N, C-alpha and C positions, 0 to 999 in steps of 0.2 A: 683505429686499429684494423689492420687487415684480418680476415678470418682465416688466412692461410700463411704458413711459414714453413718453407721446405728446406731450411738449413739451420739446424740447431745442434749444439754440442753439449754433452753431459760429462759427468765424472768418468765415463767409460773412455774418454780421451782427455782433452785438456780444458773441459768446461768445469765450472765450479759447482753446479747443481746436480744432484743425482737424477737419474731418469724419472723417478717418481715425483721429485720436486718440479722438474720441467713440465710434466703432465699437469700438475696442480696449477702452475703459473699460466700455462696455455689455456686451460679450462677456465680459470679465473678471468682471463682476458677475452673470453668468448670466442676462442678459435674453434674452427670445425675440422681443419686438416693440418697436421704438422708432420714433418719428417725429422726423425732423430738421425743425424748424419755425422757420427763421430769419425775422427781421423783414424783411418786404418784399423777400425775396430767395430764389431757388430755386437759387442757384449752388452750394450745398454738396451738393445731392442726388446728382448724378452721381458725384462723388468718394466719397461715402459708400457708394453702391451698389458701386463698384469695391472699396473696402476691405472691404465685408461679404462678398465672395466667399470670403474666408479663413475665415469663420465661418458655415457653412451653417445652424447652429441659430438664427442671429439674422436676423430679417426687418426691413428698413428700409422704413417707409411714407413716401412722398414727401409733404411738407407745407409749409405756409407760414403765417406769422402776419402778418396785415395790420393795421396800426395805423390806427384810424379816429377820428373826432372827433365829440364831442357837446358841447353847451354846458357840461355839468357835469363834463367830464373826458374821459378816454380810454377807448375800448372797443376791444378787440382781437378779431379773428375769425380762427380757425384754419381751414385748408382741408386736408383729408386726401385722399389718392389723386388729387391734382391731376395733370393733364397738364402737367408742368413744362417741356415744350418748346413749349407753346402761345404763339404770337407775341403775341397781345393781352395775355395775362397778363404776359409778360416785358417788353413795352413799358411797360405801366402801372407795373410794379415798378421799372423803370429810372427812370421819371419821379419816382417817390417817392424813390428813392435820391439823385437829384440834389438834391431839395429837402432831404433830410437833410444833405447836404454844405453847402448854403447856410446852413441853420439852425445847423450846428455852427460855421461861421465867425462867424455873428452872436453866438453864445454866447461864443466866445473873445474877441470885441471887447467884449462887455458885461463879462466878467470883468476885462479889461484896465482898463476904467473904474472897476472896484471895487478896483483895486490888486492884482489877482491876475494875474501875468504868466506865461502859459504859451505855449509855442512851438507855433504852428500845425503846423509841420513834424513836431514830436514827436507831436502828436495823430494826424496821418496815418500816422506810423510804427506807432503803437499799433494803429490800425485795420487797417493792413496790406492796404489795397486792398479791404477788405470794406465792407459797408453801414455808414456812419458813424453812431454812436449816442452818446447822452449818457455811457454808461459809459466810452467812450474818453477823453472830456474829463475825467471824474472821475479816471481812472487817471493822466492827466498832472498833475492837481492834487495827487494823492497822492504822486507821485514828487517833486514840488517841496516837499512838506511843508506845503501850505496847509490840508490836512485830514488826519484820522487814519483815515478809512474812506470807502469808496465811498458808503455810506449818508449820511454827513455832507454830501457834495457835493450830493446830491439834496435833503436836508432844508434846507440853508442857501442853496443857489445855483441848482441845475439843475432842481428840481421845478417843477411848474406853480405859477404865482403867486409864484415866487421871483425874486430880482433879476436873475439871468442867463438866465432862461427865454426861449426864442424859439419862437413857433409855426411850424409848417411846413405844407406842402400835405398835406391828407389827404382821404380820401373818407368818406362817411357809412357807418355799420355796414351799412345796407341795400345800399349799392353794393358793399361788400366781399363780402357774401354772394352777390350777383348775379355778381360777377366769378369767384368760386370755382365756382359752379354752372356758369358758362359754360366754365370750364376743366376740366369733368368731375369736379369735386371735391365733397367732403362738408363743408359749413360747420358749424363748432362755435364757440360763444361761449366765448372764453378767460376765465379767472378772473372769473366773473360778478359777484363782490362788489365789483369796482372801479366798477361802475355804481351810480348812486343808487337805481335801482329795477329790480333784476334781473328781476323778473317782467314788468314792462311792456316792458323791452328784449327779453326772450325771446319774448313774444307778437308784438311788431313784427317781429322777425327770422324767426320761424317762418313768418310769412306770405310772407316773401321766399325761403324755402328752407332755413332753419336745421334741422339734423338732431340737434344735440346741444349739451350744455353741459358745461363742465369742472367736475366736482364734487370730484374728488380732486386737491388742489392744494397746493403748497408752503405750509406754515404754516396751512392751514385747520384749525379745531378740529372735533371730532366733531360738535358742534351745527351748525356751518356746513355740514359735509359732508351731514348729514342734511337740513338745510333745502334744499340744492341737489338732493339725490336726490328729495325730495318735489316740487320744482319740475319736475324732468325727468319724473317720473312723471305729474304733472298734465297736462303738455303733450305726452306721448308722445314724449319725446326721449331720445337715448342719453346716459348719464352717462359722460363720459370723464375723463381726468386726466393729469397729468404733473408733473415736478419744476420746470419752467421753469429748467433748469440753464444757467448761463452760465460756470461755472468762474471766477467773479470773487472770491467771498468765501469765507473758511474756514467760515463758519457757514451757508452756503446748503444747501438740500436737495440731497443727492447724486443722481446718476442712479439711477433705480429707487427713490428714497426716498419717493415719494408714495403708495405702496400702492394702485396702480390694479388692479382685478380684470381677469382675462383676458377676462371677459365684455364689457368695453368694446370690445376689439378685435374679438371675435367678432361683436358686433352691427354694428360699422362695416363689417366684411368682408361680412356677410350683406346689409346694405343696398346696398353697392356692387355685389354680384353681382345682387341683385334689379333694380338699375337698369342692368344690363349695362355697368357702368363697367370700364375696364381697371384691374385691381388694381395692376399695376406693382410687385409685391412681389419 
């Protein structure tokens, strides 16, 4: 198990465990640094910080994962050491969450037209007041027996270009990088291989303030990791990583399972100090 995991989701977005449960799990696995990086939400950070006081050896890095849109698909940008109390950041994320809610309602309506009847109230219960995501809809479909796994829901219905997919309001990757920089954070490109041309995307975002790319990631092969380490080196970026843990599937990478070297955190902390950012550890 790696001592570092810089990409974890909680019930503040579409994860299954509360921030406090994430802290307990991470501490139980002997981790020393984690980043709670919920989708378009910073609501889990304060409770995670409180819970982590019981585990002095575990440091929690405040983070966020912002979903952005490009014509060829989705690009996600992580922001580390952000000022999660920043009013502009919070207002923008609130707007995003409202668009997630409208999008989820649209997907439930499309599923209804496909003969898949799930109860909107049940989807809200599963989401539990957190940022509404497609996994919540998938969970409701699973409960009613329409699918046998969360993956099947995405492959057949909820993924991009699938029959129940609905677009939502997003910002461009460059705008997300700028928002993170403005909130005193360090922007990192999440799972770069979801982009058609990771190198072109990296170059474009570095010009906007990108400081790293996620090289150690759930399911990446040794070849893919080496390819991304080379990309990071060429453009003088920090290679970070994490499990992208949601607590949703039995076969997903566990917290600390992405083998992220401690150097990733050391370099992020070094850069934050160099820029006089408040580490908020």
